C-alpha positions as CSV (number, residue, x, y, z in Angstrom):
1,M,20.8,-5.6,10.5
2,E,18.4,-2.7,9.9
3,E,14.7,-3.4,9.4
4,P,13.4,-2.4,6.0
5,P,10.9,0.5,6.0
6,V,8.1,-1.8,4.7
7,H,7.3,-5.4,4.4
8,F,5.8,-6.7,1.1
9,F,3.4,-9.4,0.2
10,Y,1.3,-10.1,-2.8
11,T,-2.2,-11.4,-2.9
12,K,-4.7,-11.9,-5.7
13,G,-8.5,-12.3,-5.5
14,D,-8.6,-14.2,-2.2
15,T,-10.0,-13.7,1.3
16,V,-6.8,-12.0,2.4
17,S,-7.1,-9.3,-0.3
18,D,-10.8,-8.9,0.4
19,S,-10.1,-8.4,4.1
20,L,-7.3,-5.9,3.4
21,R,-9.5,-3.9,1.0
22,E,-12.3,-3.8,3.6
23,F,-9.9,-2.9,6.4
24,G,-8.4,-0.1,4.4
25,D,-11.6,0.9,2.7
26,L,-9.7,0.4,-0.6
27,P,-11.1,0.2,-4.1
28,D,-11.6,-3.1,-5.9
29,D,-9.2,-2.1,-8.7
30,D,-6.8,-4.7,-10.2
31,N,-3.1,-4.2,-9.6
32,L,-3.6,-2.0,-6.6
33,L,-0.4,-1.0,-4.9
34,V,-1.0,0.1,-1.3
35,I,1.0,0.9,1.8
36,L,-0.9,0.3,5.0
37,D,0.8,2.2,7.8
38,I,-1.1,0.6,10.7
39,P,0.8,2.3,13.5
40,S,-0.2,5.7,12.0
41,Q,-3.6,4.5,11.0
42,M,-3.0,5.7,7.5
43,H,-3.0,4.1,4.0
44,Y,-1.4,5.3,0.8
45,V,-2.6,4.2,-2.6
46,S,-0.4,4.4,-5.7
47,E,-1.9,6.0,-8.8
48,V,0.1,3.8,-11.2
49,D,-1.8,1.5,-13.5
50,V,1.0,-0.8,-14.4
51,L,3.1,-2.3,-11.5
52,T,6.7,-2.2,-12.5
53,R,9.8,-2.5,-10.3
54,E,10.5,1.2,-10.9
55,A,7.0,2.2,-9.9
56,V,7.2,0.2,-6.7
57,E,10.6,1.5,-5.8
58,K,9.5,5.1,-6.4
59,F,6.3,4.6,-4.3
60,V,8.2,3.0,-1.4
61,N,10.9,5.7,-1.5
62,D,8.3,8.5,-1.6
63,F,6.6,6.9,1.4
64,A,9.9,6.6,3.3
65,N,10.7,10.2,2.5
66,G,7.3,11.5,3.6
67,K,6.3,12.6,0.1
68,L,3.0,10.8,0.0
69,E,-0.4,12.0,1.1
70,G,-2.3,9.3,2.9
71,M,-5.8,8.8,4.1
72,K,-7.0,7.7,7.5
73,L,-7.9,4.0,7.9
74,K,-11.6,3.7,8.5
75,G,-10.9,1.5,11.5
């Protein structure tokens, strides 16, 4: 079985989300959709305001196809 290009998890207003926001130097916006590419030391933040299935699929597909511009993790 082939590994998926990304693994998902959802967190809301807890220490995990706070740690990830600090790690990625991410904004405190609600409904933030982010891909953390730790091996490449990059992060990608979606510009969508409403998280829908279609928006998530497009974001992940754009990432997998190299269509997103990321930023270096502050690490």
